[in-house]
C-alpha positions as CSV (number, residue, x, y, z in Angstrom):
1,M,0.0,0.0,0.0
2,K,1.5,3.3,-1.0
3,C,2.1,6.1,1.5
4,L,-0.5,8.8,1.6
5,E,1.6,11.9,1.2
6,P,1.5,14.5,2.6
7,V,-1.4,13.7,4.9
8,V,0.0,10.6,6.5
9,C,3.8,10.9,6.0
10,G,4.3,14.5,7.1
11,A,4.3,13.8,10.9
12,A,7.7,15.3,11.4
13,R,6.7,18.6,9.8
14,Q,3.5,19.4,11.7
15,S,2.1,19.3,15.2
16,R,0.0,16.4,16.2
17,P,-3.3,18.4,16.4
18,A,-2.6,20.0,13.0
19,L,-1.7,16.6,11.3
20,A,-4.7,14.9,13.0
21,G,-7.0,17.5,11.5
22,L,-5.7,16.9,8.0
23,R,-5.9,13.2,8.4
24,A,-9.5,13.4,9.8
25,R,-10.7,14.9,6.6
26,A,-9.0,12.4,4.4
27,A,-10.1,9.5,6.6
28,Y,-13.7,10.7,6.4
29,A,-13.5,10.7,2.6
30,S,-12.1,7.2,2.7
31,L,-15.4,6.0,4.1
32,A,-16.7,5.9,0.6
33,D,-14.7,2.7,0.2
34,C,-14.3,1.6,3.8
35,H,-11.3,-0.5,4.7
36,L,-10.6,0.6,8.2
37,C,-10.8,-2.8,9.8
38,A,-9.5,-6.2,8.6
39,H,-12.9,-7.3,7.3
40,H,-12.2,-5.0,4.3
41,C,-16.0,-4.6,3.5
42,G,-15.4,-1.9,0.9
43,V,-18.8,-0.4,1.5
44,N,-19.7,3.2,0.9
45,R,-20.6,4.4,4.4
46,L,-21.1,8.0,3.1
47,A,-24.0,6.7,0.9
48,G,-25.6,4.7,3.7
49,Q,-24.2,1.3,3.0
50,R,-23.3,-0.8,6.1
51,G,-20.5,-3.3,6.5
52,R,-19.9,-5.9,9.2
53,C,-19.7,-3.2,11.9
54,L,-23.0,-1.6,10.7
55,A,-21.5,1.9,11.4
56,G,-22.4,4.9,9.3
57,P,-20.4,8.0,8.6
58,R,-20.8,9.7,12.0
59,A,-19.6,8.3,15.4
60,R,-21.6,8.0,18.6
61,F,-20.4,7.3,22.1
62,F,-22.1,5.5,25.0
63,S,-19.7,6.5,27.9
64,A,-17.3,9.2,28.8
65,Q,-16.2,9.1,32.4
66,M,-13.2,9.0,34.7
67,E,-12.0,5.5,35.4
68,V,-9.4,3.9,37.7
69,G,-9.7,0.2,36.7
70,D,-7.2,0.2,33.9
71,E,-3.4,-0.4,34.0
72,L,-1.8,1.6,36.8
73,E,0.4,3.7,34.5
74,L,-2.7,5.0,32.7
75,V,-5.1,5.9,35.6
76,P,-6.9,8.0,36.4
77,T,-8.1,8.3,32.8
78,L,-10.9,9.9,31.0
79,A,-12.3,7.0,29.0
80,V,-14.4,7.8,26.0
81,A,-16.2,4.7,24.7
82,L,-17.3,4.8,21.0
83,S,-20.4,2.8,20.0
84,G,-20.1,-0.2,17.7
85,C,-17.5,-2.8,16.9
86,D,-16.2,-4.9,14.0
87,L,-16.1,-8.1,16.2
88,R,-19.0,-9.9,17.8
89,C,-17.5,-11.3,21.0
90,D,-20.3,-13.2,22.8
91,F,-18.7,-12.4,26.2
92,C,-18.5,-8.6,25.6
93,I,-18.8,-6.9,29.0
94,T,-20.6,-3.9,27.5
95,G,-22.8,-5.9,25.3
96,Q,-25.3,-4.1,23.1
97,A,-23.6,-0.7,23.5
98,S,-20.4,-2.1,22.1
99,W,-22.2,-3.9,19.3
100,S,-24.5,-1.2,18.1
101,P,-23.1,1.9,16.4
102,Q,-26.5,3.6,17.2
103,A,-26.1,3.4,20.9
104,G,-25.6,6.5,23.0
105,D,-25.2,10.0,21.8
106,T,-23.7,11.7,18.8
107,L,-20.0,12.4,19.3
108,D,-19.3,16.1,19.7
109,V,-15.5,16.3,19.6
110,V,-15.3,19.9,20.7
111,A,-17.4,19.3,23.8
112,L,-15.5,16.2,24.6
113,A,-12.2,18.0,24.1
114,V,-13.4,20.5,26.7
115,R,-14.1,17.7,29.1
116,A,-10.7,16.2,28.4
117,R,-9.0,19.5,29.2
118,R,-10.9,19.7,32.4
119,A,-10.1,16.1,33.3
120,L,-6.4,16.8,32.8
121,E,-6.6,19.9,35.1
122,L,-8.3,17.7,37.8
123,G,-5.5,15.2,37.7
124,A,-6.2,12.7,34.9
125,R,-3.0,11.1,33.6
126,T,-4.4,10.1,30.2
127,I,-7.3,10.5,27.8
128,Q,-8.4,7.2,26.3
129,L,-10.4,6.3,23.3
130,L,-12.0,2.8,23.3
131,G,-15.2,1.1,22.3
132,G,-16.7,-1.0,21.1
133,E,-13.9,-0.4,18.7
134,P,-12.6,3.1,17.9
135,T,-11.0,2.0,14.6
136,I,-14.3,1.9,12.8
137,H,-14.8,5.6,13.8
138,L,-11.3,6.7,12.8
139,P,-12.3,10.0,11.3
140,A,-14.0,11.1,14.5
141,A,-11.1,9.8,16.6
142,L,-8.7,12.0,14.6
143,E,-11.0,15.0,14.9
144,F,-10.8,14.4,18.7
145,V,-7.0,14.3,18.6
146,A,-7.0,17.5,16.7
147,A,-9.1,19.2,19.4
148,C,-7.1,17.8,22.4
149,P,-4.1,19.6,23.9
150,A,-0.9,18.8,22.0
151,D,0.8,17.6,25.2
152,A,-2.0,15.3,26.4
153,R,-1.1,11.7,26.9
154,L,-3.5,9.9,24.5
155,V,-4.3,6.2,24.7
156,W,-5.7,4.1,21.9
157,K,-7.5,1.0,23.3
158,T,-8.2,-1.4,20.5
159,N,-9.1,-5.0,19.6
160,A,-6.1,-4.9,17.2
161,H,-8.2,-6.0,14.3
162,G,-7.7,-2.8,12.3
163,S,-6.3,-2.7,8.8
164,A,-2.8,-1.7,7.6
165,W,-4.6,1.2,5.9
166,A,-6.0,2.5,9.2
167,R,-2.5,2.2,10.8
168,Q,-1.2,4.9,8.4
169,W,-3.8,7.3,9.8
170,L,-2.9,6.4,13.4
171,D,0.9,6.7,13.1
172,G,2.0,9.3,15.7
173,M,-1.5,10.1,16.9
174,F,-1.6,8.2,20.2
175,D,1.1,7.9,22.9
176,V,0.0,4.5,24.1
177,W,-1.7,1.6,22.5
178,V,-3.6,-0.9,24.7
179,A,-4.2,-3.8,22.3
180,D,-6.2,-6.9,23.1
181,F,-4.9,-10.3,22.1
182,K,-8.1,-12.2,22.8
183,F,-7.7,-15.6,21.1
184,G,-4.7,-17.9,20.7
185,N,-6.2,-19.6,17.6
186,D,-8.5,-18.9,14.7
187,A,-11.0,-21.5,15.8
188,C,-11.8,-19.9,19.1
189,A,-11.9,-16.5,17.4
190,Q,-14.5,-17.8,14.9
191,R,-16.6,-19.5,17.5
192,L,-16.6,-16.8,20.1
193,A,-16.3,-13.6,18.0
194,G,-17.4,-14.5,14.5
195,V,-14.1,-13.4,12.9
196,T,-11.9,-15.3,10.5
197,G,-8.1,-15.1,10.1
198,Y,-7.8,-13.5,13.5
199,R,-4.3,-14.3,14.6
200,A,-2.4,-13.2,11.5
201,V,-4.2,-9.8,11.6
202,V,-3.6,-9.2,15.3
203,E,0.1,-10.3,15.2
204,D,0.8,-8.0,12.3
205,N,-0.8,-5.1,14.1
206,L,1.1,-5.8,17.4
207,R,4.4,-6.0,15.6
208,W,3.7,-2.6,14.0
209,A,2.5,-1.0,17.2
210,R,5.6,-2.2,19.1
211,R,7.7,-0.2,16.6
212,H,5.6,2.9,16.5
213,T,4.2,3.5,20.0
214,D,4.3,2.5,23.6
215,L,2.5,-0.8,23.5
216,I,0.6,-2.7,26.2
217,V,-0.8,-6.1,25.1
218,R,-3.8,-7.1,27.1
219,H,-5.2,-10.6,27.4
220,L,-8.4,-11.5,29.3
221,L,-8.1,-14.9,30.7
222,M,-11.2,-16.9,29.9
223,P,-12.3,-20.0,31.7
224,G,-11.5,-23.1,29.8
225,H,-9.1,-21.3,27.4
226,F,-5.8,-21.6,29.2
227,S,-4.3,-24.2,26.8
228,C,-6.0,-23.1,23.5
229,C,-5.7,-19.3,24.0
230,W,-3.4,-18.0,26.7
231,T,-0.6,-20.6,26.2
232,P,0.0,-19.9,22.5
233,I,-0.3,-16.2,23.1
234,A,2.2,-16.2,25.9
235,H,4.7,-18.2,23.9
236,W,4.3,-15.9,20.9
237,L,4.8,-12.8,23.0
238,A,7.9,-14.2,24.5
239,A,9.3,-15.1,21.1
240,E,8.2,-12.2,19.0
241,L,7.8,-9.2,21.3
242,P,10.2,-9.8,24.2
243,A,10.0,-7.2,27.0
244,V,6.7,-5.7,25.7
245,K,4.3,-4.8,28.5
246,V,1.7,-7.5,29.1
247,S,-1.5,-6.9,31.0
248,L,-2.9,-10.3,32.0
249,R,-6.5,-9.7,33.2
250,A,-8.2,-12.3,35.4
251,G,-11.5,-10.5,35.9
252,F,-13.6,-12.4,33.3
253,W,-17.3,-12.3,34.0
254,P,-20.0,-14.3,32.1
255,A,-21.7,-11.2,30.5
256,W,-23.8,-10.5,27.5
257,R,-24.2,-13.8,25.5
258,A,-21.4,-15.8,27.2
259,A,-23.9,-18.4,28.3
260,R,-24.1,-19.6,24.7
261,H,-20.8,-21.3,25.4
262,A,-20.7,-23.9,28.2
263,E,-17.1,-23.1,29.3
264,L,-17.9,-19.4,29.6
265,R,-20.7,-19.7,32.1
266,R,-18.4,-19.0,35.1
267,P,-15.4,-16.9,36.0
268,P,-11.9,-18.5,35.7
269,A,-11.1,-21.0,38.5
270,A,-8.4,-20.1,40.9
271,D,-6.1,-22.8,39.6
272,E,-6.5,-21.5,36.0
273,T,-5.5,-18.0,37.1
274,T,-2.5,-19.3,39.1
275,R,-1.3,-21.4,36.1
276,A,-1.7,-18.4,33.8
277,F,0.5,-16.2,35.9
278,E,3.0,-19.0,36.5
279,L,3.4,-19.5,32.7
280,A,3.9,-15.8,32.2
281,A,6.7,-15.8,34.9
282,A,8.3,-18.9,33.4
283,L,8.5,-17.3,30.0
284,G,9.8,-14.0,31.4
285,L,6.9,-11.9,30.2
286,N,7.0,-8.3,31.3
287,L,3.7,-8.3,33.3
288,I,2.3,-5.0,34.5
289,A,-0.5,-4.3,36.9
């Protein structure tokens, strides 16, 4: 894919807000042939067509609040959750709001930027965009970056299923990526989230993010998925991204439609959690709290 000069490749010559503003306009125009996520639907969202995520041309959000439950180096954070997602994880903790791009309120980037400034004044360490999945609303995300203070520490919290095309728009825009690595194999990804070719996409995005930003790889330990998901993920991280920050989360709760899957009808057992952290230690993973 060719570089999109000068909008994408001129980062060294412009401030982040200025460059984000330029990219936002170009990214919005790209919705006429949408390839922001790895589904590559190619629909014309500007003309009302809907792809796998069902999102239109304008973003909505279902939550914008101060949070303290994320990684310690990020909190307190103002977390802005955009509505809609390109995955369909049956265990999604925010359920309908994450799945539906029509949930919540229309995103007013100027008003949210005012809230972000106020949050920073009150002691927030970071401003975080998440979802759902923010990649499907990349034009609005870039508009938000353009309106935020240039020195704000911005966090991109993603399912890591974006396209290489989207990565060009994101380069240099966020100080930290918190990227989920949910499934250790494509079969679990297909069964639990309705997505094909999952691992190759995520691994490619994580390699890129490691080179371009401060990366935190997050994995939610799911009951019954120690061997099929966490074990291959842990070994891959140790081999491919040594020393990368890893956030192993043990707080799975059988939310949304998790009961469709027998193994997901409970939280992880204590021995599963213990084994997961023991494996991380044995492989020398750089676990963070």
